[in-house]
N, C-alpha and C positions, 0 to 999 in steps of 0.2 A: 720086698720089704726095707720101709725106708730104716734109716739106725739114729735110733734117738740118743741125743744129749740129757748126758746125770750133770745133774748143777742143784747146787743148792738152790733155795728161791729168794730176791729182793728183799731185808726188811719191810713191814707193812707197816707205808707210813701215814702218818700220824692225822689228822687235819687241824687247822686248831681252833684250839677252842675260843668262844668271845670270851671270857677271861684275858686269853693268848690277847686277842686281837684288839683288846683295849690296851693292852699293857702298851703296845707293838706303835699302837697309835702316840698312847702321853711317851712313849721316849721320844716320836719321829714331831709331832710337837715342839718337843726340848730341844729341837735343835735346824730350825726351818726351815727352809729350806738345802739339806745334805740327801741325801741319796745314801738309802740304810736294804743293805738286804732280807728278806721281811722270810722267803720262803723259797725254795729250791726244792727238785722233781715236782711241779704243779704244774695245776694244768694256765693256762693258759689268760682263760674267762675271767683269771684272779685277780686283775691289773682290770678291766671294763668294772668288773665288786668293788675293790680298793676303788676308782675314782666318781663309785654313780653310788660311792656311803650304804653301800650290802650290806658289812659287812660293820654292825652298829657303829663299833670305837673306831670307825674313820664315819663317821659324818659329823656335816652337812655336806652332805655329793658336793663335788668341786671343791671342796680342802685337799685334799691330797692325792697323789701323781704318783705315777705305776709303769713300770714297761719290762717289758722278758728281755730274756735272753740263750739264747742256744736254742730254741725254739727245733721237736726231736715233732712235731706230729702234730700225735694231743701234750705234749708234755714239757714241757719251758726246764729249762737246767737250771737257771737263776732269775727270781721275781723282784723288783727295783720299787721302794716309794719312798717319794719327801712326803710332810707339809708344805702347801704354796700358801694357808692359809685364803685368803677367796679372792686372785687371784685371777683365776683359771673360767 
């Protein structure tokens, strides 16, 4: 019989709400070109959604840049974003 590992589950992550993304986008717009940590333990696909303007606050598409760092399979340790305006 396999030995079980007994431990507490990790805290349940709360997804960002629409208003959270609007607030994040406003803060990034106030400091154009500067990178900011916007999410931890998130799906790396968040990078694509930020760049594509999928999140309401991050519109129009192409006005925000994003990268992930510390990818572990289907999760990224950190997601960074910055406001670039219409440069891209």
